[in-house]
C-alpha positions in Angstrom: -0.2 0.0 0.2 1.5 3.5 -1.1 1.8 5.9 1.7 2.0 9.8 1.0 3.1 12.1 3.6 2.7 15.8 3.1 2.0 19.1 5.0 -1.4 19.8 3.6 -4.0 17.6 1.9 -6.6 19.3 -0.4 -9.8 17.2 -1.4 -11.1 18.4 -4.7 -9.0 19.9 -7.7 -11.5 22.7 -8.8 -11.0 26.2 -8.9 -10.8 26.8 -5.2 -8.8 23.7 -4.5 -6.1 24.5 -7.1 -5.8 28.2 -6.1 -5.3 27.2 -2.4 -2.6 24.7 -3.5 -0.7 27.2 -5.2 -1.0 29.7 -2.2 -0.2 27.2 0.3 2.9 25.8 -1.8 4.2 29.6 -2.1 3.8 29.8 1.5 6.2 26.9 2.1 3.8 23.9 2.5 4.0 20.6 0.7 0.5 20.1 -0.8 -1.2 17.3 -2.2 -4.5 17.9 -4.3 -6.5 14.8 -4.7 -9.3 14.7 -7.4 -11.2 11.8 -8.9 -11.8 13.0 -12.3 -9.0 13.0 -15.0 -7.3 16.1 -15.7 -8.5 16.0 -19.3 -12.0 15.6 -18.3 -11.9 18.8 -16.1 -10.6 20.8 -18.9 -13.0 19.6 -21.6 -15.5 22.4 -22.8 -18.5 20.1 -21.9 -17.4 19.9 -18.5 -18.3 23.4 -17.2 -19.8 26.0 -19.6 -19.9 28.7 -16.7 -17.9 32.0 -17.0 -17.2 34.0 -13.8 -16.9 37.6 -12.6 -13.6 37.7 -10.8 -13.3 40.6 -8.5 -10.3 43.0 -9.2 -8.8 41.9 -5.8 -9.0 38.4 -6.7 -7.3 39.0 -10.0 -4.6 40.6 -8.2 -4.2 37.3 -6.2 -3.8 35.5 -9.6 -1.1 37.9 -10.4 0.7 37.1 -7.2 0.3 33.3 -7.7 1.6 33.7 -11.4 -1.5 32.3 -12.7 -2.5 35.6 -14.7 0.0 35.1 -17.6 -2.1 32.0 -18.3 -5.2 34.0 -18.6 -3.8 36.6 -21.0 -6.2 37.1 -24.0 -8.9 35.1 -21.7 -9.9 37.9 -19.3 -12.3 40.4 -20.4 -12.4 43.6 -18.2 -15.8 44.6 -16.8 -15.8 48.4 -17.7 -19.3 49.0 -16.3 -22.2 47.1 -14.6 -25.8 48.1 -15.6 -28.6 46.7 -13.2 -32.1 46.9 -14.4 -35.7 46.2 -13.6 -37.4 44.7 -16.4 -39.9 42.1 -17.8 -39.8 39.6 -20.9 -42.1 41.3 -23.5 -43.8 38.8 -25.9 -43.1 39.8 -29.5 -41.0 42.9 -28.7 -37.6 43.3 -29.0 -36.1 46.0 -26.7 -33.2 48.3 -27.7 -31.8 48.5 -24.3 -32.3 48.5 -20.5 -35.4 49.6 -18.6 -35.8 53.2 -17.4 -35.2 52.1 -13.7 -31.7 51.2 -13.4 -28.2 51.6 -11.5 -24.9 52.1 -13.3 -21.6 51.1 -11.7 -18.8 53.2 -13.6 -15.4 53.1 -12.3 -14.4 56.2 -14.3 -16.6 58.3 -11.9 -14.0 57.6 -9.2 -10.9 57.8 -11.5 -8.8 61.1 -12.0 -9.9 63.1 -15.0 -8.8 61.7 -18.3 -8.3 58.2 -16.8 -10.3 55.1 -17.3 -9.8 53.7 -13.8 -9.4 50.0 -12.7 -11.9 47.4 -14.0 -14.7 46.4 -11.7 -13.5 42.9 -12.3 -13.0 40.4 -15.1 -15.1 37.8 -16.8 -13.2 34.7 -17.3 -14.5 31.1 -18.6 -14.1 28.7 -15.7 -12.5 26.2 -17.8 -9.8 28.7 -18.9 -9.1 29.6 -15.2 -9.0 25.7 -14.5 -6.4 25.4 -17.2 -4.3 28.3 -16.0 -4.4 27.0 -12.5 -3.4 23.4 -13.5 -0.7 24.6 -15.6 0.8 26.9 -12.9 0.3 24.1 -10.4 2.3 21.4 -12.5 5.3 23.8 -12.6 5.1 24.1 -8.7 7.6 21.3 -7.1 5.7 21.9 -3.6 2.4 20.4 -5.2 1.6 16.8 -5.7 -1.5 16.7 -8.1 -3.2 13.2 -7.7 -5.9 12.9 -10.4 -8.2 10.1 -11.3 -8.1 8.6 -7.7 -11.3 9.5 -5.8 -10.9 9.8 -1.9 -13.1 7.1 -0.4 -12.6 8.2 3.5 -11.1 10.8 5.7 -10.2 9.7 9.2 -8.9 12.4 11.7 -6.8 11.7 14.8 -5.1 13.6 17.5 -1.9 14.0 15.4 -3.4 14.6 11.9 -5.4 13.0 9.3 -5.4 10.7 6.6 -7.0 10.4 3.2 -7.7 6.8 2.0 -7.9 6.7 -1.8 -9.9 4.3 -4.2 -6.8 2.7 -5.5 -5.7 1.7 -1.8 -3.1 4.5 -1.3 -3.1 6.6 1.9 -2.2 10.3 2.2 -1.2 11.7 5.6 -0.9 15.3 6.7 -1.5 17.2 9.8 -4.4 19.3 7.9 -7.0 18.2 5.5 -8.8 20.9 3.4 -12.1 20.2 1.9 -12.6 21.9 -1.5 -14.8 19.2 -2.8 -17.9 21.0 -3.4 -21.4 21.4 -2.0 -21.5 17.5 -1.3 -18.4 17.5 0.6 -17.0 14.2 1.6 -14.7 16.2 4.1 -17.5 18.1 5.7 -19.3 14.9 6.5 -16.2 13.5 7.9 -16.0 16.5 10.2 -19.3 15.8 11.4 -20.4 19.3 10.3 -24.0 19.8 8.9 -25.0 22.4 6.5 -28.1 24.8 6.6 -30.3 26.4 4.0 -33.0 25.8 1.5 -33.3 25.1 -2.2 -35.1 27.6 -4.4 -37.9 26.7 -6.9 -35.5 28.0 -9.6 -32.8 26.7 -11.8 -29.9 28.6 -13.5 -29.6 28.0 -17.2 -26.2 29.0 -18.7 -25.2 29.6 -22.3 -22.4 31.6 -24.4 -23.6 33.4 -27.4 -21.8 35.3 -30.1 -22.8 38.9 -30.4 -23.2 40.9 -33.6 -22.4 44.3 -31.9 -19.7 45.2 -29.4 -20.9 44.7 -25.9 -18.3 47.2 -24.8 -17.2 45.3 -21.6 -20.5 46.1 -20.1 -22.0 43.5 -17.8 -26.0 43.5 -17.6 -28.0 42.4 -14.8 -31.8 42.3 -15.5 -34.4 41.6 -12.6 -37.1 39.8 -14.1 -40.3 38.4 -12.4 -38.9 34.7 -12.7 -35.3 35.6 -11.5 -32.2 37.6 -12.5 -30.9 37.4 -16.0 -27.2 38.2 -16.4 -25.4 39.0 -19.5 -21.6 38.9 -18.9 -19.2 40.4 -21.6 -16.6 37.8 -22.9 -13.6 38.0 -25.1 -13.9 37.6 -28.8 -17.3 39.3 -29.0 -19.1 36.7 -27.0 -21.4 37.0 -23.9 -22.0 34.4 -21.1 -25.9 34.2 -19.9 -26.8 33.3 -16.6 -30.5 33.0 -16.7 -32.7 32.4 -13.6 -36.0 30.8 -14.1 -38.6 28.8 -12.4 -37.8 25.1 -12.5 -40.4 23.8 -14.7 -39.9 26.7 -17.3 -36.2 26.1 -17.1 -36.7 22.3 -17.9 -38.9 23.6 -20.9 -36.6 25.9 -22.1 -33.7 23.3 -22.1 -35.9 21.2 -24.3 -36.1 24.0 -27.2 -34.2 23.7 -30.3 -31.4 26.3 -30.7 -33.6 28.7 -32.5 -36.4 28.8 -29.7 -33.8 28.9 -26.9 -32.4 32.1 -28.6 -35.8 33.6 -29.3 -36.5 33.3 -25.5 -33.1 34.9 -24.8 -34.2 37.8 -27.0 -37.5 38.1 -25.6 -35.6 38.9 -22.1 -32.9 41.5 -23.2 -33.8 42.6 -26.8 -31.7 43.2 -29.7 -29.2 45.9 -28.6 -26.3 43.3 -29.1 -27.6 42.5 -32.6 -28.1 39.0 -33.9 -27.1 36.2 -31.6 -25.8 32.6 -32.1 -25.1 30.1 -29.6 -21.3 29.4 -29.1 -21.4 26.1 -27.4 -23.7 23.7 -25.2 -26.2 24.8 -22.7 -26.4 23.7 -19.0 -29.1 23.9 -16.4 -28.5 23.5 -12.7 -30.4 23.7 -9.4 -30.1 26.6 -7.2 -30.1 27.0 -3.5 -28.4 28.5 -0.5 -26.4 26.2 1.9 -23.8 27.3 4.7 -21.8 25.0 6.9 -22.4 25.4 10.6 -18.6 25.5 11.1 -15.9 25.7 8.6 -13.4 24.1 10.9 -12.8 21.2 13.1 -9.6 19.6 14.6 -7.4 18.9 11.4 -9.9 20.2 8.9 -10.9 23.2 7.3 -13.6 24.0 4.4 -13.3 26.3 1.5 -15.3 27.3 -1.6 -18.6 25.5 -2.3 -17.9 22.9 0.6 -18.2 25.8 3.0 -21.2 27.6 1.3 -23.3 27.8 -1.7 -25.1 31.0 -2.5 -27.4 32.1 -5.2 -25.4 33.5 -8.4 -27.3 36.8 -8.6 -24.4 38.9 -7.6 -21.6 36.4 -9.1 -20.0 36.2 -5.6 -19.8 32.5 -5.0 -16.3 31.8 -6.5 -15.1 35.2 -5.3 -15.8 34.2 -1.7 -13.8 30.8 -2.4 -10.7 32.7 -3.5 -11.1 34.9 -0.2 -11.2 31.9 1.7 -8.0 30.8 0.0 -6.3 34.1 0.8 -7.3 34.1 4.3 -6.6 30.5 5.1 -2.9 30.8 3.7 -2.2 33.7 5.5 -3.6 32.0 8.9 -1.5 28.9 8.2 1.6 30.7 7.1 1.5 32.8 10.4 1.0 29.7 12.6 3.9 28.1 11.0 6.3 31.0 11.5 5.3 31.3 15.1 6.1 27.4 15.6 2.4 26.5 16.1 0.5 23.5 14.8 -1.2 24.7 11.4 -3.8 21.9 11.8 -4.8 22.6 15.4 -7.9 24.0 16.3 -6.7 27.1 17.7 -5.0 28.2 14.6 -8.1 27.1 12.2 -10.6 28.9 14.5 -8.9 32.2 13.5 -9.7 31.5 9.8 -13.1 30.7 10.8 -13.8 34.0 12.6 -12.2 35.8 9.6 -14.4 34.0 6.9 -17.7 32.7 8.3 -19.5 35.9 9.2 -18.6 37.4 5.5 -20.1 34.2 4.2 -23.3 34.1 6.0 -23.7 37.9 5.4 -23.2 37.5 1.5 -25.6 34.5 1.4 -28.2 36.2 3.0 -27.8 39.4 1.1 -28.0 37.5 -2.2 -31.1 35.5 -0.9 -32.8 38.7 0.0 -32.1 40.5 -3.2 -33.3 37.2 -5.3 -36.6 37.2 -3.0 -36.9 41.1 -3.3 -36.9 41.3 -7.0 -38.3 38.0 -8.2 -41.9 39.4 -7.9 
């Protein structure tokens, strides 16, 4: 039986997990990242069609981790955000946003003649995943164990071990759960998550646009839920469409022409003719927050810690904030000669991150309920 000893085990090789691996490795830790899916599957276009709005501060973290060069040409700056109240109009193609709107424009805070920093960047998840993996492969402190699922996580006084499907065992003073909403690590910690499901689903698609989107991100509040148009590189836009569950299922069954007609009814023709630039996806929505983010020898990051409504595009950003906070906490503990897997150390991370997570989850829930009327 193969035994792998390391400083930190990360269960889950998604975006938060790989970002965490790089941050911890740069802080001087030996890291093992374990994911059951093969690398090529996680990089396939059919694996994840979403694009994410990455906050400017989190993109700076990408620069510090050496990931930003791998995203050159893939990151679309968000120059403005326009939030509008509206409704789908049968047979009417609107030319732009409704009269009731809010505009977020960084030029208003910049010096005269300057554009100011972008509000963030829209990046395809698969592009981020590729850049993170590419950078991790070049980092000697990271052992990326793919195609080998974790079957069980066991904690004891001096550390923890992850038992892999192939019979190998990985041991470390600390296990980090970055394994999503159905986290095996969270269950091993005996931590519940609390929340509820929405009677809504999220539909995701990427479209080619005839007209220039000019780097403007749109968020329409429609009776069935928010409808976001996220500008992308190469003249494309990523749509995040929240719809009642039955209506979402019906929309997924439409042919491409019918699906595009439904899209046009919701945001009009101000981007000109549209065509689908890839597959469509649909997934259920809900709010879930772990009762605790830490336990002796364990911590949660990303969707393993919380799952929120995509209304503000903050779910992934919260995960990257987890990474930054936990990396700083562990590095400080090690510098002081403390046990980085001990509960006293990890509770500092929990105090730092849990309140922010709960506040953001409830805010997104409140906005969704307020405007979906």
